[in-house]
N, C-alpha and C positions, 0 to 999 in steps of 0.2 A: 283728694283728701277730704273729706265730711267733715262737718262740726260732729255730724250725726253720728260718726262712725268708734271704735273703741280705739282702735291709733290715736286717733286725733285725741280725744277725752281721757284717757290713762296714762299717755304719755306723749304728743307733741303739749298741749296745750299746757299741762302743769309744770313741763322742763323750760317752755319759754316763760311765760306769767312771769316763774321764780326769779331767770336769770336776772330779766327786764328791771324788778323788783329790787337784787340787791346790786346789781351792777355800774359802775359810774354813769352819772347822763349823757358824758360825752360817748358812750359808747354803744348806747340802746339802739338809737335809730342803725347802724350799724346790725347789730346784733338783730333787729327784729327786719331790715329787709335782707340779711342772710334768710332767716328763717323763711318769710313769707317768701322766696324762690325756692326755697325746699318743700314748701305749702304745696304749694304751684309744680314744680316737678314731680312730688309723688305721684300724679296721676299723669302729668303731662311732660315727659322726660326729654319731649324733642322742645314739643313748643314753649318752653317754658326761657329759649332761645329766640324763639322770635318775641318776648316777651320783654327779655332782655336788650332784642335790638332796637324794640320802640324805645326803652327807656334812654339810650344812646341816642337815638337820632331825634324825639322832641326836646331831652336837653339841651343837643347842641343845636337847634333847631332856634329856642327861643333865646339861648345865649349869642347865635346871630344877628336874630330881632334886635334885644337889646342894646345890643353894640354900633346899629345904624339907626340909631333914634332918628339921625337929622339925613336921613337918607330914606325918603317916605318909596319911592319906585322898587330899592333894593328890599325893602321891608315886604313891600305886600309880594315883590317875586318870591320872599322865603318863606312867606304865609301859604302861598300857592302852593310851592313843594311842599310844606308840612301837610298840608289839606288832602295832597294828591297821595301819598303816602301811605298817611293813615287810613286810607278809604280806601285805597291800592290793593293793600293787605288784607283789610276786612270785607270787600268784594271777591278774591282770588281766595280766600276761605270758607267765606261764609255765604255765598251767589256765585261762584262762576261754577258749580257742580247744576244749578237751576239752568244758569244763561244756558250750557254749553244742551244740556237734556232738551230744550225748547229748539235749539236751533238743529241739532239732531233732525229731530222731526221731519224739518225742512230741508236736508242734507247730510244724507247717510257719511257722507267724507270727513263732519265733523265728527270729533270722538269725543265721546261726553265722560269730561272730569271726575274723579273719586279722590276729591281732598277732605281732609276728615277735620271736624271743625272744632278749636281750640279751643277748651273750656271757658265761657266769659271771658273773649275775645273783644264783644259788644261793646259791655262794662268798662275794659279800662282804654281800650282805645278812643272811647269818647270822652274820660278824663283826662289820656296822654292829649288827645288834641284840646279838650277845651283849656287846658295850660297853654300851649302854642299861641294859643288865639286871645287868652289874657293876657301875655307879656306883651302882643304885637296892638294891643288897646292900650295899652300902659303901664300893667301891672310887672313888677319889679324881677327882670330871672332871674333862679336860685341860683348862686354860684357853686354848689354843692353836689355833686351828683349823685351821694348817698340820699340827700332829702329827697329831692327828686324821684330819683329810684322809689322810696320808700312812701313816697304819695300817690306813685302810681300802680306798687303791688303792694300795699300792706296788704295783709291774706285776711285781716277780717271783711272787706268790701270788695276785695278781689275780685270773685268769680260770678256776684250779684248783685252789685249794688248795697249800698245808697254810692250813685255817682258823686263824687266830692269835690268840689270847687275848690283850686290849690286857692283863691284869696281865704279862705274858710277853715282853711287847716296852715297857713305855713307858718301862721307865730306858732303853731300847736308843732312843728316839727322841729322849731328850735329849740321850745320854752313850755315844759310841761309837767305837769303833776301827776303821783299816783297817791291820793289821799284815800285815807280807810272812809268814809264815806264815798267815794268815786268807784273804788275796789267793791263795795256793798252793794252799790247801784246795778253799776255794772252785771255782778255774780246773778241777784235774781232777774236782772234782764234777758240777759242769757239763757237763765232756766226757762225762764216764761218761753220765748224765740223753742227753746226743744222740749216744752211738751207740747207749745201749739204744732209744731213738726209731728211731730211721735202720735200725738195719742189723741189728733184729730186731723189733721191732714193725712196721712198716712193712713186710716182706718176708714175716712169718708170716700178716698181713692180705690180703696176696693168696689166700693158701689159703682163706681161712675167708672172705675175700666171696665166692670160688667158690660154697663149701658151701654158704653160706646165701644165695644165690642161686638155687639150683636148686628147681625146684618140683617135678620129677619126674626119675624117672632117679638120683638118689643114693643109692649103695648106703652098704651097713651102712658099710664104711672110711672112703671119704670123710666119711661123718656123723662118726664117732669123730674123722678128721684136724680136719674143720672146728671141730669143738668143742674143738678140744686146740689147734687156732691161733688161737681167737681166745682162752679162757684164756692164750694165751700173750703175744699183741696186747694184753689191754685190762690188763694188769698191767707190760709193757714199756712199753707207751704212758703208761700213769696217773704208774708210780714213775720213769719217766722225763723226766716233766718235775716230777715233784716233787724228785727230784735237783737237776734245771737252776733247780728256784725256789731250794733250800736253797745251791746254790751260787753263784747270783748276788746272793744274801741277804747270804754269807760275804764277797764282793769287797764290800759295801756298808757289811760292819759288823756285819751284824744276823744271827741267831742264829737261822734257821727252823727249828721241832718237824721230828721226823722223820714221814716218813705211813707208812713200807710197812718192814716188818720178817719179810721173807721169808714171804708166809702163805701158800705152798704145801707147804711143811714143817708144818705147825698138824697136829695128831693129832687136835680136833676141831673142828664148828664152830663153836664160840663160841673157840676160841685162833685159829682163821683173822680171825674177827671181832677181835680183839686188834691184829691183824697189819695186817689192810689197809687203808686207808685212816682210820690213826690219828686223826688230828685230826678227822675227821667223825663215829666212832664216838663217840672225848671227847665232842664238843660234843652229842650226841643223850643223854646221859647226865647231862651238869651241866642240859640246860635241859629236858630233860624228863623220862626215866627219874627221876632219882632226884626231883626238887617231885613226880613220881608216886607217892614211895613207894619206888620201886626194890626190891629181893629182900624191903626192912626194912618185911613190912607181916604183918597177921593171921591172913591165908591163903594157902593156895596159888593158890586161883583169881584172885586180886588179883596173884598176883605175876606168874600168867599172862595177864592182860588189861593189866598193863603193860607186858611184854612186847611181845604182840601190838599194843597200840596202837602203840608203839615203833619195832617194823618196820614196822608199816604207814603210817606216816608217812616212814620211811628210804626208802621204797619210792618215795609217790609224790614224797618229791624228788629222785628219779631221773628224776622226767618223768611228766607226765600222758600214758599210758597204761597199758591196761589190764594189760599184761605185765609191768611195774613193780611195778603192786599184788599180782598176783601172785608177782610175785618176792621182795617185801617178805613178804608171809601164810606162804608157806615157810619163810625161813627165823625168822623169828618162834614159829612151829609146831616148827621143830627144836631150836631156842635153848632156847623153856620146856619141851619136853623134855629136853634134854641137865641142864636145872637142876633140873627135880623130881624125876629120877632122878639126879643124882649123875652122870650117864655119864666126865665128866675125871677122878672119882675111882675108877671104880670102873675104867677103863682101867688105869691107873696100876699099879695092880696088879698085872694079868698082860700080859707082852710078847706074846703070841700075839692075845690082845684086842685087845688096843693096836693091834699093824699092822693090822688088821681093818679097825679104826674109824678108822684112818687112810687108808686104799686107799678104805673108803666118804664118809668127808671129803671127797675129794679128785674121787670121782663124783658127788657132790651139788653141788660148788661148778662141774662141770664141766656140771651139767645146768641147774644155774642162770644159767649164763652164756648158755645155750643159746636160754632165756624172757627173757633180758636185751638177748638180740642180738636175740630175734625181732620182727620186725614188728609182728604183733598173735599172738593166742591162735593163731589157727587156724595160723597159721605155727610157732608152736613146739610145736603137739598132731604135725604132720605130721616136726617135726623131730626129736620123739621117737621119735616110730613108726618113723623109719626109723633113729635108732641102733639099737632093737631089732629092726630088720630086716622087720617087719611091714607092709610098704608094697610090696613086690615089688620094691625096688632091688637086689637080689641085693648078694653078697659084697664081691665087690672084679669094676675091669675095668682095662685097658690104660692108657684117662685117667688113673687113680687113680695107678698106678705114672711115669705122667710129672712128677704134681705131686711124688711122695716123690724123684722123679729131679733135680729145680729146685729144689727148698726144702728136699730133706729138710738140709742141712748148717745150717740158719736154725733149724730146727726143733730140731734137736739141739741147738744155742747156746741156746736159748733155754731147752731143757728141765732142762739144764746151770745157768746163771747164775740160774733160779731155786731154786736150794738153793744155801746158804755155803761150797760149796765150796773155791773161787776164794778167797773172803775168809779161810776159815782158814786156808790154806796160806799165804796173805800175811804172817796175824798168825805161824803157825811160823818163817818165812824172815826177819821181821824182829824178832823175838825172839833171834835167834843171839848176835848183836852191832853195836854200831853200824856198821859197815863193810860189812854184809851190810843194814843199812835203810836209807843210802843208795842203796844197789845194787837195791834192790828199789824204792824210791820212783823212782829215773830210770826204770826197765824201765818202772815204770805210767806215768810223765809219758808214754814215748818211744810205747809202744803205743795210749795213747789217740791222742796225737797223732797218730800214722799212720790210724788207724781212725776220728778228724774228718775227716783230708783224706779219704779214702773216701767218708763220708757226705755231706760236700760234693760229691761228683762225684755221689752219686745224687742230688744236692739242684736239680744242676744240670742233668741229662740224663733227669731222669722226672718223671713224678708224682709231687706231694707227700699225702699221709691227711693230715689235718689230725688233732689229737688230741684224745681218743673226750669225753673230760670238760669240752669245751668246750659242746659240747650240754646241760650239765645246769649 
């Protein structure tokens, strides 16, 4: 079930939220767990059992680790079992087809598997695995299976994050409240996310899909416009989902972590990845980069190895495709380069070099998204050649002007709201006095409700693009 579906907006959400508010506190977790499983089963009737199995297994493993506090060897064995089970299930569903297809090229007797990828398996598997690891590190295991189930399966962040640490939400599982202010904040955050998705991401997606589907005749202008539109699409699609997830969490009393912080204002590539998909980056830091030694190792070569390994894993996490592997390696090289040469510190000392490197960062990000979006390496190679005008497509043609005329407004809005201009303007207006504060809040509500109505009309009359990160 999608957040931007009529079934969710008109039936599922009102019923879940209303019942959650009126029912006794002790019944809320059970209610939310049952409805979260139903939410997942709506689109994944079989794979809901895979997720339920993940809940049962990780709940049991954490309890066993907790009960063997004085037996370090047994605890390690249980942890290894937990890691192998979680990553094993993820490997089978997400990577087995890729591996067997490669092996089949060398040995035709090896059958290519055709496993269907369960939606959101990477997100809830990482969340479940982090719980077991945290218990091993000293976090007290949760005795109530309902609470563990809700931590893993809570529907707002179940399918595309943000990835939540158990320690950050454990108190909220047992004690939380839904106040008028929190519910109001959650509703406006949900509306903002919905409008991002429906009115910007879905519209610029039409242009990016057109650009990336062209095998020949793609002009330099169309190539860059397609790259720009996908850069906007993936940001407003994914940050829109995160906003909706955070908003829904607030409406039910939960505080979910921020996942995006205007990444396209970044001055360096390192900064970009501090602002983009924050919860995933933090997960890899805490559970892979730091255990490898991070940057506190004896040599620069080891630092580079740690960074390259983490970024290779980040690329692989996104999917079983050579394009994701190349994308991860590219960022590993660039971030290692920045780390070793202290680029962030050097650019801060000179305004001109800071500006130049900021432009370079944005170009790298856009080219990275071209690789990320392409179906295979050869398609990515052809697209990059078109960006450089090396495939004979020409600079611009009349069809390009049509796309600008039809979708230029959405592209302009996407660029505008990629920067915190509106956010800063609202802050300045609200700082004046309490009357202005109330006026601005009312205006924001009315504007987003009006845009929500427009988004609903788009949903009713046109085809709908699913969230990009549902594929991961």
